[in-house]
DOMI-911788 format. One record per residue (C-alpha): residue in three letters; x, y, z. Coordinates in nm, 4 decimals, padded with zeros to 6 digits, m for minus. Each point is the difference from the previous one (the first is absolute). Example, Ala and Ser with C-alpha at 12.3 -4.5 7.8 and 13.67 -1.06 7.14 Angstrom:
<sites>
SITE/ala/01.2300/m00.4500/00.7800
SITE/ser/00.1370/00.3440/m00.0660
</sites>
This chain:
<sites>
SITE/met/00.0238/m01.2090/m13.3270
SITE/gln/00.3758/00.0201/00.0362
SITE/ile/00.1622/m00.0656/00.3382
SITE/ala/00.3677/00.0965/00.0278
SITE/ile/00.2035/m00.1401/00.2887
SITE/asp/00.3507/00.1374/00.0418
SITE/gly/00.2700/m00.0287/00.2624
SITE/pro/00.3539/m00.1170/00.0737
SITE/ala/00.1341/m00.3535/m00.0336
SITE/ser/m00.1670/m00.2660/00.2167
SITE/ala/m00.2697/00.2312/00.1338
SITE/gly/m00.2515/m00.2695/m00.0913
SITE/lys/m00.1288/00.1624/m00.3191
SITE/ser/m00.0249/m00.3137/m00.2132
SITE/thr/m00.1573/m00.2137/00.2716
SITE/ile/m00.2625/00.2637/00.0739
SITE/ala/m00.0615/00.0912/m00.3654
SITE/lys/m00.0623/m00.3649/m00.0942
SITE/leu/m00.2546/m00.0441/00.2782
SITE/val/m00.1771/00.3278/m00.0729
SITE/ala/m00.0218/m00.0877/m00.3693
SITE/lys/m00.1324/m00.3470/00.0776
SITE/lys/m00.2695/00.1299/00.2356
SITE/leu/m00.1117/00.2648/m00.2487
SITE/gly/00.0300/m00.2199/m00.3082
SITE/tyr/00.2522/00.2432/m00.1515
SITE/val/00.3035/m00.0745/m00.2155
SITE/tyr/00.3293/00.0069/00.1951
SITE/cys/00.3258/00.1295/m00.1496
SITE/asp/00.3286/m00.0452/00.1884
SITE/thr/00.2237/00.2619/m00.1601
SITE/gly/00.2939/m00.0930/00.2221
SITE/ala/m00.0024/m00.3473/m00.1550
SITE/met/00.0313/00.1630/m00.3414
SITE/tyr/00.3164/00.1885/00.0977
SITE/arg/00.1368/m00.3139/00.1631
SITE/thr/m00.0631/m00.1920/m00.3208
SITE/val/00.1953/00.2538/m00.2035
SITE/thr/00.2788/m00.0307/00.2582
SITE/leu/m00.0005/m00.3788/m00.0272
SITE/met/00.0146/00.0167/m00.3782
SITE/ala/00.2946/00.2407/00.0179
SITE/leu/00.1921/m00.2212/00.2434
SITE/arg/m00.0623/m00.3117/m00.2069
SITE/asn/00.1271/00.1768/m00.3103
SITE/gly/00.3151/00.1206/00.1724
SITE/val/m00.1148/00.3612/m00.0132
SITE/ala/00.0953/00.2315/00.2857
SITE/pro/m00.3229/00.1226/00.1699
SITE/asp/00.1179/00.3612/m00.0224
SITE/asp/00.0917/m00.0180/m00.3702
SITE/ala/m00.2928/00.2021/m00.1298
SITE/lys/00.0691/m00.0598/m00.3689
SITE/gln/00.0309/m00.3789/00.0211
SITE/val/m00.2866/m00.0468/00.2452
SITE/thr/m00.2273/00.2126/m00.2179
SITE/ala/00.0961/m00.2094/m00.3028
SITE/leu/m00.1469/m00.3067/00.1726
SITE/leu/m00.3485/00.1484/00.0420
SITE/pro/m00.1381/m00.0753/m00.3509
SITE/lys/00.0875/m00.3665/00.0606
SITE/leu/m00.1822/m00.0141/00.3338
SITE/glu/m00.3548/m00.1265/00.0380
SITE/phe/m00.1771/m00.0012/00.3367
SITE/lys/m00.2886/m00.2147/00.1070
SITE/phe/m00.1741/m00.0086/00.3375
SITE/val/m00.1951/m00.3148/00.0820
SITE/pro/m00.2270/00.0023/00.3086
SITE/thr/m00.0149/m00.3242/00.1987
SITE/ala/m00.1632/m00.1158/00.3230
SITE/asp/00.3308/00.0605/00.1807
SITE/gly/00.0802/00.3391/m00.1501
SITE/gln/00.1236/00.1302/m00.3309
SITE/leu/00.2617/m00.1530/m00.2280
SITE/val/00.2327/00.2185/m00.2066
SITE/tyr/00.1128/m00.1173/m00.3427
SITE/met/00.2919/00.1343/m00.2021
SITE/asn/m00.0194/m00.1019/m00.3649
SITE/gly/m00.2030/m00.3057/00.0946
SITE/glu/00.2171/m00.1036/00.2969
SITE/asp/m00.1320/00.0044/00.3566
SITE/val/00.2451/00.2306/00.1817
SITE/ser/m00.2132/00.0619/00.3110
SITE/leu/00.2699/m00.1343/00.2333
SITE/ala/00.3035/00.1046/m00.2046
SITE/ile/m00.0901/00.3701/00.0198
SITE/arg/m00.0041/m00.0191/00.3814
SITE/gln/00.3589/m00.1197/00.0304
SITE/glu/00.2533/00.2303/00.1680
SITE/asp/00.1962/00.0844/m00.3160
SITE/val/m00.3159/00.1317/m00.1640
SITE/thr/m00.1190/00.1787/00.3141
SITE/asn/00.3309/00.1813/00.0429
SITE/asn/00.0193/00.1142/m00.3626
SITE/ala/m00.3617/00.0982/m00.0661
SITE/ser/00.0565/00.3594/00.1132
SITE/ala/00.2665/00.0536/m00.2651
SITE/val/m00.2271/m00.1297/m00.2747
SITE/ser/m00.3028/00.1953/00.1227
SITE/ala/00.2031/00.3230/m00.0040
SITE/ile/00.0486/m00.0215/m00.3789
SITE/pro/m00.2385/00.2546/m00.1613
SITE/ala/m00.0622/m00.2090/m00.3128
SITE/val/m00.0920/m00.3036/00.2108
SITE/arg/m00.2454/00.2033/00.2065
SITE/glu/m00.1500/00.1492/m00.3161
SITE/asp/m00.0490/m00.3419/m00.1579
SITE/leu/m00.1487/m00.1645/00.3088
SITE/thr/m00.2177/00.3006/00.0824
SITE/arg/m00.1538/m00.0308/m00.3474
SITE/arg/m00.0655/m00.3699/00.0525
SITE/gln/m00.1460/00.0628/00.3462
SITE/arg/m00.2388/00.2652/m00.1314
SITE/glu/m00.1146/m00.2371/m00.2738
SITE/ile/m00.0817/m00.2610/00.2652
SITE/ala/m00.1838/00.2590/00.2111
SITE/ala/m00.2060/00.1159/m00.2984
SITE/glu/m00.1648/m00.3415/m00.0232
SITE/gly/m00.2174/00.0473/00.3108
SITE/asn/m00.0097/00.0235/00.3794
SITE/ile/00.3507/m00.0476/00.1350
SITE/val/00.2159/m00.0051/00.3112
SITE/met/00.3600/00.0879/m00.0841
SITE/asp/00.2886/00.0180/00.2437
SITE/gly/00.3507/00.1398/m00.0343
SITE/arg/00.1973/00.3109/00.0842
SITE/asp/m00.1273/00.2579/m00.2471
SITE/ile/m00.3511/m00.1158/m00.0814
SITE/gly/m00.1893/00.2884/00.1577
SITE/thr/00.2549/00.2609/m00.1087
SITE/thr/00.0915/m00.1116/m00.3535
SITE/val/m00.1703/m00.3122/m00.1356
SITE/leu/m00.3600/00.0688/00.1079
SITE/pro/m00.0010/00.3641/00.1180
SITE/asn/m00.3797/00.0146/m00.0339
SITE/ala/m00.0724/m00.3135/00.2035
SITE/glu/m00.3167/00.0339/00.2075
SITE/leu/00.1710/m00.1450/00.3081
SITE/lys/00.3665/00.0377/00.0874
SITE/val/00.1611/m00.1645/00.3018
SITE/phe/00.3569/00.0435/00.1235
SITE/met/00.1031/m00.2883/00.2264
SITE/ile/00.2950/00.0201/00.2366
SITE/ala/00.1502/m00.2089/00.2807
SITE/ser/00.3177/00.0146/00.2066
SITE/val/00.3198/m00.1432/m00.1490
SITE/ala/00.0154/m00.2595/00.2802
SITE/glu/m00.3541/m00.1182/m00.0682
SITE/arg/00.0541/m00.0135/m00.3757
SITE/ala/00.3185/m00.2032/00.0484
SITE/arg/m00.1896/m00.2418/00.2251
SITE/arg/m00.2728/m00.0443/m00.2599
SITE/arg/00.2461/m00.0582/m00.2815
SITE/phe/00.1942/m00.2478/00.2149
SITE/leu/m00.3153/m00.2067/00.0574
SITE/asp/m00.1020/00.0248/m00.3646
SITE/asn/00.3470/m00.1077/m00.1131
SITE/gln/m00.0068/m00.2929/00.2404
SITE/ser/m00.3261/m00.1225/m00.1501
SITE/lys/00.1687/00.0008/m00.3422
SITE/gly/00.3188/m00.1704/00.1162
SITE/ile/00.2048/00.3226/m00.0149
SITE/tyr/00.2147/00.0613/00.3093
SITE/val/00.1433/00.3444/00.0718
SITE/ser/00.0580/00.1440/00.3480
SITE/ile/m00.2338/00.2683/00.1333
SITE/glu/00.3001/00.2306/00.0512
SITE/thr/00.0939/m00.0293/m00.3665
SITE/leu/m00.3594/00.0563/m00.1033
SITE/glu/m00.0218/00.3163/00.2115
SITE/glu/00.3095/00.1375/m00.1734
SITE/glu/m00.1333/m00.0918/m00.3442
SITE/ile/m00.3407/00.1558/00.0676
SITE/ala/00.1509/00.3238/00.1303
SITE/thr/00.2246/00.0171/m00.3058
SITE/arg/m00.2946/m00.0672/m00.2318
SITE/asp/m00.2026/00.2740/00.1720
SITE/his/00.2783/00.2496/m00.0632
SITE/lys/00.0415/m00.0986/m00.3656
SITE/asp/m00.3733/00.0041/m00.0701
SITE/ser/m00.0648/00.3356/00.1659
SITE/thr/00.3003/00.1813/m00.1517
SITE/arg/m00.0059/m00.1232/m00.3611
SITE/lys/m00.0620/00.2679/m00.2620
SITE/thr/m00.2729/m00.1818/m00.1897
SITE/ser/m00.3316/m00.0527/00.1860
SITE/pro/00.1446/m00.0110/00.3530
SITE/leu/m00.1911/m00.1669/00.2816
SITE/arg/m00.2220/00.2589/00.1670
SITE/gln/m00.3500/00.0303/00.1348
SITE/ala/m00.2490/00.1592/m00.2405
SITE/asp/m00.1617/00.3139/00.1394
SITE/asp/m00.3428/m00.1645/m00.0022
SITE/ala/00.1101/m00.3425/00.1283
SITE/ile/m00.1162/m00.1437/00.3326
SITE/leu/00.2929/m00.0940/00.2269
SITE/ile/m00.0287/m00.3368/00.1753
SITE/asp/00.2719/m00.1089/00.2450
SITE/thr/m00.0246/m00.3799/00.0047
SITE/thr/00.2744/m00.0613/00.2575
SITE/lys/m00.2422/m00.1110/00.2718
SITE/met/m00.2933/m00.0944/m00.2175
SITE/thr/m00.1157/m00.3440/m00.1083
SITE/ile/m00.0533/m00.0809/m00.3652
SITE/asp/m00.3763/m00.0113/00.0502
SITE/glu/00.0007/00.3418/00.1674
SITE/val/00.1829/00.1583/m00.2922
SITE/val/m00.2215/m00.1714/m00.2587
SITE/asn/m00.3171/00.1072/00.1804
SITE/gln/00.1198/00.3595/00.0240
SITE/ile/00.0633/00.0146/m00.3747
SITE/leu/m00.3342/m00.1655/m00.0755
SITE/ala/m00.1707/00.2627/00.2165
SITE/leu/00.1778/00.2775/m00.1910
SITE/gln/m00.1032/m00.1575/m00.3294
SITE/ala/m00.3626/m00.0221/00.1141
SITE/glu/00.0030/00.3701/00.0928
SITE/arg/00.1118/00.0928/m00.3499
SITE/glu/m00.2704/m00.2099/m00.1632
SITE/arg/m00.2797/00.1856/00.1786
</sites>
């Protein structure tokens, strides 16, 4: 079974997807981490995130690896653990530009489908249900208010030693929403057959249990 979880930045997709995958014994694929890794590689190589030609040229040299641990999932770029590096503000603020490059999306979509073909999977991102896995048995579109998403990111950043004001985060999230939903290639939108879940006032357990219930319905 394929479970696609889409939604805007900081809606809680990755947190929920990891827990759902763990409870079901499914593989988890964080597609956002893949785009962030490409962004990090571009920045480290002095390549402008919106330079489609140069960013695309980096892709053949990029190898991803996801390593599950008791505390979550580690992301490796060419053998280096970049789990924390890809969450830094410079990467966060440039990921939209990289993810808007058609060749990047084509390359990563291919890789994501290859991962999904290996077995049961929970995959989260912004175009999973619409583009990457259009035939997924369960599609969820998670949303939350900008204020709530900024609060969540603020707390998550704090836990990682990253300090950015909530006001700044609200501005960044609103800007990211606009970029993601208006880009020409695979814009952020809810698939016609996706279930909408507003997580603004929900606990993590409530969201996880709702998705597990939906998954159980589809297995009957």
